[in-house]
C-alpha positions, 0 to 999 in steps of 0.5 A: 392756484399759485404756490410760493416757496419762501427761502431765507438763505441764512448761513447754515440753512438748508434752504439752498439744498431744498431749492435745488431739490424743488427745481429738480423735482420734474427731472427726478420724477422722469427718472423714477418713471423710466426706472419703473418702466424698465423694471416692468419690461424686464419682468413682463417681457424678458425671457431671462430667469434672472437679471444680474445685479450689475445690470440693474445697478448700471441701468438705474445709474444711467437713467438717473444720470440722464435726468438729474445731476445728483452731484450738483444737488449737494447734501 
């Protein structure tokens, strides 16, 4: 199967953002998979009653930054 995406890149078009999102789809998928696995480990194997919000936030930011350069996606 072949899929072809067509972009016009006209002034004021969102095509550049769409292209960048498509190009980074695999990296975003990997980041979400890693976040999902981390949350599973916290709750299935963790011995703490609660996880600080700051730890959750920092972990999500670190995983996301490891896989995707969000500042380069624009939007």
